[in-house]
C-alpha angles and dihedrals in degrees: 000000000000112000118239100217122213111221139184135210092264088054097049098091091050102037102039110014097042096035119137089217133051106269133217111204119194114203105203147141133223095242095050110102097193089055091051088052094054095050097084090048090050091048090048092054090048091054092047094048097036110156093017102066134026117224119209134174124207120192106222093203091055094040110035097154095061090044087053093048091058096041096245104179098156134031142256092045117164119196123194115210126194121183090348094307132107108255099174149330144206128201127208130001112336131174126250091260093062092046092047088052088060100040092050091050089047098053095035 
């Protein structure tokens, strides 16, 4: 199964911007119930697209600078990166169909 990698601000450049694969970054917090509801869906997508997409999580409470850099005002917020650039984002609880739409566009 594809690993969901916990990252910190200092890892962001290497793990997301310089990644060889497209990256889904889940901006979340432990106290956020909607975030916790999205976790199984994100893991499922990681499993389905293993080897074609990288999945990362960034805790906004522990990494407020990076969350501020990307204008995170509500969580969960999921960013999609391709070649180091933001290629899309979704905010709040969304269904698998919505996430898949972004992932398929991301991986081409």
